[in-house]
C-alpha positions in Angstrom: -50.2 -9.0 -67.6 -51.5 -11.1 -70.5 -48.0 -12.4 -71.2 -47.6 -13.4 -67.6 -50.9 -15.4 -67.7 -49.8 -17.0 -71.0 -46.5 -18.1 -69.5 -48.3 -19.4 -66.4 -50.6 -21.6 -68.5 -47.7 -22.9 -70.6 -45.9 -23.8 -67.4 -49.0 -25.7 -66.1 -49.2 -27.6 -69.4 -45.5 -28.5 -69.3 -45.7 -29.7 -65.7 -48.8 -31.8 -66.3 -47.3 -33.3 -69.5 -44.1 -34.1 -67.8 -45.9 -36.0 -65.0 -47.9 -38.0 -67.6 -44.9 -38.7 -69.9 -42.9 -39.8 -66.8 -45.5 -42.1 -65.3 -47.1 -43.6 -68.4 -44.8 -42.8 -71.3 -44.9 -40.5 -74.2 -46.5 -42.9 -76.7 -49.3 -43.8 -74.3 -50.1 -40.2 -73.4 -52.8 -38.5 -75.5 -53.6 -34.8 -75.6 -57.0 -35.9 -74.3 -55.3 -37.2 -71.2 -53.5 -33.9 -70.7 -56.7 -31.9 -71.2 -58.4 -34.0 -68.5 -55.5 -33.6 -66.1 -55.6 -29.8 -66.6 -59.3 -29.5 -66.8 -59.1 -27.5 -70.0 -60.0 -28.1 -73.6 -57.6 -29.5 -76.2 -58.1 -26.2 -78.1 -56.6 -24.4 -75.1 -53.5 -26.6 -75.3 -53.2 -25.9 -79.0 -53.2 -22.2 -78.2 -49.8 -22.8 -76.6 -48.2 -25.7 -78.5 -48.6 -27.1 -82.0 -49.0 -30.7 -80.6 -47.6 -33.4 -78.3 -44.2 -33.4 -80.1 -43.6 -29.7 -79.4 -44.5 -30.2 -75.7 -42.0 -33.1 -75.5 -39.3 -31.0 -77.2 -39.8 -28.1 -74.8 -39.6 -30.4 -71.8 -36.4 -32.1 -73.0 -34.7 -28.9 -74.1 -35.3 -27.0 -70.9 -33.1 -29.1 -68.6 -30.3 -29.2 -71.2 -30.3 -25.5 -71.5 -30.3 -25.1 -67.7 -27.2 -27.3 -67.5 -25.4 -25.2 -70.1 -26.4 -22.0 -68.2 -24.7 -23.4 -65.1 -21.4 -23.9 -67.0 -21.6 -20.5 -68.6 -22.3 -18.8 -65.2 -19.4 -20.6 -63.6 -17.1 -19.7 -66.5 -17.8 -16.0 -66.0 -17.6 -16.0 -62.2 -13.8 -15.5 -62.0 -13.1 -18.7 -60.0 -9.8 -20.6 -59.8 -9.8 -23.9 -61.8 -10.5 -26.1 -58.7 -13.4 -24.0 -57.6 -14.7 -23.9 -61.2 -15.0 -27.7 -61.3 -16.6 -27.7 -57.8 -19.1 -25.1 -58.9 -20.0 -26.9 -62.1 -20.5 -30.2 -60.2 -22.7 -28.5 -57.5 -24.8 -26.5 -60.0 -25.2 -29.3 -62.5 -26.3 -31.6 -59.7 -28.9 -29.1 -58.7 -30.3 -29.0 -62.2 -30.5 -32.8 -62.4 -32.3 -33.0 -59.1 -34.7 -30.2 -59.9 -35.4 -31.7 -63.3 -35.1 -35.5 -62.6 -38.4 -36.3 -64.2 -37.7 -34.3 -67.3 -34.2 -35.8 -67.7 -35.7 -39.3 -67.4 -38.2 -38.4 -70.1 -35.3 -37.1 -72.3 -33.3 -40.3 -71.8 -36.3 -42.5 -72.5 -38.1 -40.6 -75.2 -35.3 -39.0 -77.3 -36.3 -41.0 -80.4 -39.7 -39.5 -80.3 -38.4 -36.0 -80.6 -38.7 -34.2 -84.0 -35.4 -34.0 -85.8 -35.0 -30.3 -85.2 -35.5 -30.8 -81.4 -32.9 -33.6 -81.4 -30.4 -31.3 -83.2 -30.9 -28.4 -80.8 -30.4 -30.7 -77.8 -27.2 -32.3 -79.3 -25.8 -28.8 -80.1 -26.5 -27.6 -76.5 -24.9 -30.8 -75.0 -21.9 -30.2 -77.2 -21.6 -26.6 -76.0 -21.8 -27.8 -72.4 -19.1 -30.4 -73.0 -16.8 -27.9 -74.8 -16.9 -25.4 -71.9 -16.2 -28.1 -69.4 -13.3 -29.4 -71.5 -11.9 -25.8 -71.7 -12.0 -25.5 -67.9 -10.2 -28.8 -67.4 -7.6 -28.0 -70.0 -7.0 -24.6 -68.4 -6.7 -26.1 -65.0 -4.3 -28.7 -66.2 -2.2 -26.0 -67.9 -2.1 -24.0 -64.7 -0.9 -27.0 -62.8 -4.0 -27.0 -60.6 -5.8 -30.1 -62.0 -4.4 -33.6 -62.7 -6.2 -34.7 -65.8 -4.9 -37.2 -68.3 -7.6 -36.6 -70.9 -9.8 -33.5 -70.4 -12.4 -34.7 -72.9 -12.8 -38.1 -71.3 -12.8 -36.6 -67.9 -15.5 -34.1 -68.9 -17.7 -36.9 -70.2 -17.1 -39.0 -67.1 -17.9 -36.1 -64.7 -21.1 -35.2 -66.5 -22.1 -38.8 -66.8 -21.7 -39.4 -63.1 -23.9 -36.5 -62.2 -26.6 -37.0 -64.9 -27.1 -40.5 -63.6 -28.5 -39.0 -60.4 -31.9 -38.6 -62.2 -32.2 -42.4 -62.2 -31.9 -42.9 -58.5 -32.9 -39.6 -56.8 -36.1 -39.6 -54.8 -37.5 -36.5 -53.3 -38.5 -38.5 -50.2 -35.3 -40.5 -50.1 -32.7 -40.6 -47.3 -30.2 -38.6 -49.3 -31.0 -34.9 -49.2 -30.3 -32.5 -52.1 -27.5 -30.8 -50.1 -25.8 -34.1 -49.3 -26.0 -35.3 -52.9 -24.6 -32.0 -54.3 -21.8 -32.0 -51.8 -20.9 -35.6 -52.5 -20.8 -34.9 -56.3 -18.5 -31.9 -55.6 -16.1 -34.2 -53.7 -16.3 -36.9 -56.3 -15.7 -34.4 -59.2 -12.6 -32.9 -57.4 -11.3 -36.4 -56.7 -11.5 -37.1 -60.5 -9.2 -34.1 -61.1 -6.7 -34.7 -58.3 -8.1 -32.0 -56.0 -10.1 -34.0 -53.5 -8.1 -32.4 -50.6 -9.4 -29.0 -51.5 -13.1 -30.0 -51.4 -13.9 -28.5 -48.0 -12.3 -25.2 -48.9 -14.0 -25.1 -52.2 -17.5 -25.8 -50.7 -16.9 -23.0 -48.2 -15.9 -20.6 -50.9 -18.9 -21.5 -53.1 -21.2 -20.9 -50.1 -19.6 -17.5 -49.5 -19.8 -16.5 -53.2 -23.5 -17.4 -53.4 -22.9 -20.0 -56.1 -24.4 -22.8 -53.9 
């Protein structure tokens, strides 16, 4: 029970910090501002984090880890190569939409991260890229994907989706479902499998992966 309460308080701190970092920037946000927002003492914040830099690292690392988890889950789902790419595109888009503020903070405030935090994020990003490249290479070898350069394609695919954080608006005209479906279709077009998009989306719905 005590651990649950502690995790709940940590989550509240991270949520409030992300809102402040997003709206007014990391450098301009003080722990005093965070304490006022949360209506708690700075000492209570220090019970959970060593300082503002650790809060920033935790915020930035979470979305990168969630993205890697998507690719790992897809890799172990037993899907064919075309469905794998569709599932990665759909799942990754969901992570970006759910964490659009955190990803914007990551993009904007990376230089403020402690060196150890930067290294962890870079390592996680590389692991994500490596798994996606493996999927593309395997799909090409099986004759299911048309890919000239798997590494460049992986970077292009991930870059297309990560940019969603820059223009997504929760109250915008594009719904989460429409954006995710569009990214699946775009990703499959990049690997020469656009004609299979409808069937892939249906299979992913049936499998519970979307």
